[in-house]
C-alpha positions in Angstrom: 28.7 -36.9 -3.3 25.2 -35.5 -3.6 24.8 -32.6 -6.0 22.4 -29.8 -4.8 20.3 -28.0 -7.3 20.8 -24.2 -7.1 18.0 -22.4 -5.3 15.3 -20.5 -7.2 16.5 -17.2 -5.5 20.1 -17.9 -6.7 19.0 -18.5 -10.3 16.9 -15.3 -10.3 19.8 -13.3 -9.1 22.2 -14.8 -11.7 19.6 -14.1 -14.4 19.2 -10.5 -13.3 23.0 -10.0 -13.2 23.4 -11.5 -16.6 20.7 -9.3 -18.0 22.3 -6.2 -16.6 25.5 -7.2 -18.3 23.8 -7.6 -21.6 24.1 -11.3 -21.8 20.3 -11.8 -21.6 17.5 -9.8 -23.2 15.3 -7.8 -20.9 11.9 -9.5 -21.0 8.5 -7.8 -21.0 9.8 -4.3 -20.7 11.6 -5.1 -17.5 8.5 -5.9 -15.5 10.4 -8.0 -12.9 11.6 -6.5 -9.6 14.1 -8.8 -8.0 13.8 -8.4 -4.2 17.1 -7.6 -2.5 18.8 -6.6 -5.8 19.5 -3.1 -4.7 21.0 -3.8 -1.2 19.8 -2.6 2.1 17.7 0.6 2.7 19.8 3.6 3.6 19.8 4.5 7.2 18.3 8.0 6.9 15.7 9.7 9.0 12.2 9.7 7.5 10.1 12.9 7.1 7.5 11.3 9.4 10.1 10.9 12.1 10.9 14.6 11.9 7.3 15.7 11.8 5.1 12.8 13.1 1.8 13.8 11.5 -0.3 11.4 9.5 -3.0 12.9 7.1 -6.0 10.7 7.3 -9.0 10.4 4.9 -11.6 8.0 6.1 -15.1 6.7 5.4 -15.4 5.4 9.0 -17.7 7.0 11.5 -15.9 9.4 13.9 -16.0 8.7 17.6 -17.0 11.7 19.6 -16.9 15.4 19.1 -14.2 16.4 19.9 -12.7 13.1 18.8 -11.7 10.5 21.5 -10.1 7.1 21.3 -10.6 4.9 19.3 -11.1 8.0 17.1 -12.9 6.2 14.2 -15.2 3.1 14.5 -15.9 0.2 12.2 -19.3 1.8 11.3 -19.8 3.6 8.0 -19.7 7.4 8.2 -21.5 10.0 6.2 -19.1 10.6 3.4 -15.5 11.4 3.8 -13.8 12.7 6.9 -10.3 14.3 7.2 -8.0 14.4 10.2 -4.4 15.3 11.0 -3.4 12.6 13.4 -0.5 13.4 15.7 1.7 10.3 16.2 4.2 9.3 18.9 7.3 7.8 17.2 9.1 4.8 18.7 12.0 5.1 21.0 15.1 4.7 18.9 17.4 3.9 21.8 18.5 0.3 22.5 16.3 0.2 25.5 13.4 1.4 23.4 13.9 -1.2 20.8 13.8 -3.9 23.4 10.7 -2.5 25.1 8.9 -2.1 21.7 8.6 -5.9 21.6 6.1 -5.5 24.4 4.7 -2.0 24.2 4.4 -1.7 20.4 5.9 0.7 17.9 4.3 3.9 16.6 1.2 5.1 18.6 -1.5 7.7 18.1 -1.0 10.7 20.4 -3.9 12.9 19.5 -6.5 13.7 16.9 -7.2 17.4 17.5 -10.2 17.6 15.2 -12.1 15.9 12.4 -13.6 17.6 9.3 -16.4 15.8 7.6 -18.4 16.5 4.5 -17.8 17.9 1.0 -14.7 19.9 2.1 -12.8 16.9 3.4 -10.9 16.1 0.2 -9.8 19.7 -0.3 -8.7 19.9 3.3 -6.5 16.9 2.9 -5.0 18.4 -0.3 -4.3 21.7 1.3 -2.6 20.0 4.3 -0.3 18.2 1.8 0.9 21.7 0.6 1.8 20.4 -2.9 4.3 17.9 -1.6 4.6 14.3 -2.7 2.1 12.1 -0.8 2.3 8.4 0.1 -1.2 7.0 0.7 -1.6 3.7 2.5 -4.8 1.7 1.9 -5.2 -1.1 4.4 -6.8 -4.5 4.0 -9.3 -6.8 5.6 -9.8 -7.0 9.4 -8.2 -3.7 10.4 -9.1 -1.3 13.2 -8.4 2.4 12.6 -5.5 2.4 15.1 -3.8 -0.6 13.6 -4.2 0.8 10.1 -2.6 4.1 11.3 0.3 2.3 12.9 0.9 0.3 9.7 0.9 3.5 7.6 3.5 5.0 9.9 5.6 1.8 9.8 5.5 1.8 6.0 6.4 5.4 5.5 9.2 5.4 8.1 10.5 2.0 7.0 11.1 3.2 3.4 12.3 6.6 4.6 9.7 8.5 2.6 10.6 12.1 2.1 7.1 13.5 1.5 3.8 13.6 3.3 2.4 10.4 4.9 -1.2 9.6 4.4 -3.8 6.9 5.1 -7.1 6.1 3.5 -9.0 4.0 5.9 -12.4 2.4 5.2 -14.9 0.8 7.6 -13.5 -2.7 8.3 -15.3 -4.7 11.0 -11.9 -6.0 12.1 -13.4 -9.5 12.6 -12.4 -12.8 10.9 -16.0 -13.8 10.1 -16.9 -10.4 8.6 -15.2 -10.8 5.3 -18.3 -10.0 3.4 -19.0 -6.8 5.4 -15.4 -5.7 4.8 -15.6 -6.3 1.1 -18.8 -4.3 0.7 -17.4 -1.5 2.9 -14.3 -1.3 0.7 -16.3 -1.1 -2.5 -18.7 1.4 -0.9 -15.7 3.7 -0.3 -14.7 4.0 -3.9 -16.4 7.3 -4.6 -14.8 8.9 -1.5 -11.3 7.7 -2.5 -11.8 9.0 -6.0 -12.8 12.4 -4.6 -9.6 12.5 -2.6 -7.4 11.6 -5.5 -9.2 14.2 -7.7 -8.5 16.8 -5.1 -4.9 15.9 -4.8 -4.5 15.8 -8.6 -6.1 19.2 -9.0 -3.6 20.9 -6.7 -1.8 23.4 -8.9 1.4 23.4 -6.7 2.3 19.9 -7.9 3.3 16.9 -5.9 3.1 13.2 -6.9 0.7 10.7 -5.5 2.0 7.3 -4.5 -0.3 4.6 -3.3 0.5 1.4 -1.4 -2.5 -0.8 -0.9 -2.6 -4.1 1.0 -4.8 -7.2 0.7 -8.5 -6.2 0.3 -7.5 -2.6 0.0 -6.0 -3.4 -3.4 -9.5 -4.1 -4.8 -10.7 -0.7 -3.6 -7.6 0.9 -5.1 -7.8 -0.8 -8.5 -11.5 0.0 -8.9 -10.9 3.6 -7.8 -8.1 4.1 -10.3 -10.2 2.6 -13.1 -12.9 5.2 -12.2 -10.4 8.0 -12.0 -9.0 7.3 -15.4 -12.4 7.0 -17.0 -13.8 10.2 -15.4 -10.8 12.5 -14.8 -8.6 11.4 -17.7 -4.9 11.4 -18.3 -4.4 14.8 -16.5 -5.4 13.2 -13.2 -3.6 9.9 -13.8 -0.4 11.8 -14.7 -0.1 12.8 -11.0 -0.1 9.2 -9.9 3.6 8.3 -9.5 3.4 4.7 -8.6 1.0 2.1 -7.3 2.1 -0.9 -5.2 -0.4 -3.7 -4.6 0.9 -5.8 -1.8 -0.7 -9.3 -1.5 -3.7 -8.3 -3.6 -6.9 -10.1 -2.3 -8.7 -9.9 -5.7 -10.0 -12.7 -7.8 -7.4 -13.1 -10.7 -10.0 -12.7 -13.4 -11.4 -9.5 -11.8 -7.8 -8.3 -11.4 -7.1 -9.0 -15.1 -10.2 -7.0 -16.2 -9.3 -4.1 -13.9 -5.8 -3.6 -15.1 -6.8 -3.9 -18.7 -8.9 -0.8 -18.3 -5.9 1.3 -17.2 -4.2 1.4 -20.6 -0.6 2.6 -20.4 -1.0 3.5 -16.7 -0.7 -0.2 -16.0 3.1 0.3 -16.1 2.8 2.2 -12.8 1.6 -0.9 -11.0 3.9 -3.2 -9.0 2.5 -6.3 -7.5 4.1 -8.0 -4.4 3.0 -11.6 -4.6 3.7 -14.8 -2.6 2.5 -18.2 -3.5 2.8 -19.2 0.2 0.5 -16.5 1.5 -1.8 -18.3 4.0 -4.2 -15.4 4.4 -4.9 -15.5 0.6 -5.4 -19.2 0.8 -8.2 -18.5 3.3 -9.6 -15.8 1.2 -9.7 -18.1 -1.8 -11.6 -20.7 0.3 -14.1 -18.0 1.4 -14.6 -16.1 -1.9 -13.5 -18.7 -4.4 -11.0 -18.3 -7.3 -7.3 -17.8 -7.3 -6.3 -14.5 -5.6 -4.0 -12.2 -7.7 -1.5 -12.0 -4.8 -0.9 -15.8 -4.9 -1.0 -16.2 -8.7 1.8 -17.5 -10.8 4.3 -14.8 -11.6 4.2 -15.4 -15.3 0.4 -14.9 -15.4 0.8 -11.5 -13.6 3.6 -10.3 -15.8 1.6 -11.1 -18.9 -0.9 -8.4 -17.8 1.9 -5.7 -18.0 2.4 -5.1 -14.3 5.7 -5.2 -12.6 6.0 -8.2 -10.3 8.1 -8.9 -7.1 7.7 -12.4 -6.0 8.3 -12.5 -2.2 7.7 -16.3 -1.8 11.3 -16.9 -1.0 11.4 -14.1 1.6 8.4 -15.4 3.7 9.5 -16.4 7.2 6.3 -16.7 9.2 3.1 -18.7 9.3 0.9 -16.2 7.5 3.3 -14.3 5.1 0.6 -11.6 4.3 2.4 -8.4 5.4 5.9 -8.9 4.2 6.0 -5.3 2.8 5.8 -4.1 6.5 8.0 -6.8 8.2 10.8 -7.5 5.7 13.3 -4.8 4.8 14.2 -6.4 1.5 10.5 -6.5 0.4 10.2 -2.9 1.6 12.9 -2.1 -0.9 10.4 -3.0 -3.7 8.2 -0.2 -2.5 11.1 2.3 -2.2 12.2 1.5 -5.8 8.7 1.9 -7.2 8.5 5.3 -5.6 11.9 6.2 -7.0 10.8 5.3 -10.5 7.7 7.3 -10.0 9.7 10.4 -9.1 12.2 9.9 -11.9 15.0 9.3 -9.5 
């Protein structure tokens, strides 16, 4: 009889259970997040499903006045713009679920108006009305419309109870334009910082939660470093949690960035996967190990919480598991719960 070695996922779950029972010590201040350890997401209606409005802050150039599809282009705009995007939710019926395979999921219904200029950050903050805000920051090769749909899928998928937001930067949405995208992301740091400052200065409260994907994690990490240096602990205290999904950042650059965050590094959760094919391509283009594909122990040594999704990858690319896999989405939901003290 051939003896089979226990799977890595099985060993991780046994270890987590033993630690909970007190048989094993909790390592590294409990920086590990075991995917699937808290069961399935509750089947409750999201706030976005009740009121399908997405608050958008963008450094993309608006299309038309009044706005018209595709609403925002891949060109760089003049500073920050704000828009309340009206969404059309998916059909929840059985027929709708079948047809969504062909027709898509969330869609943009309308963008009534766009406010550009110095008042855009405050306009976003006022629209949030002091409620908790979930801001999605997309990655490389994204159109505005695809980024908006991903933001909606994320918020609805984790059943977020607050306001859904999107920070979208001018991606060329083309495979060969990696360098343009990276420069556009970095060019958008000041605008993103202005938005976070406006939200943090809102006297009526509300926590800020950020989920960044791929190249958007570089923009997010750099912006948080700037925010902490310039606005201090008062602004950072309003940041509830930061989830960096498949971070497309050179590991050494990532290490330097998180080291500048001090105690706020404990707010960061990294969703990694050593079999992320998109990050393999990024490494070939840019050089260096990408943080999202780094060894778990190396990431944990930096003080961030790590959720290794390698065993939950089921496709060829495995780059957007936080959108496609309910158990990986649970990592985001738990990070937000910790940030709200739930």
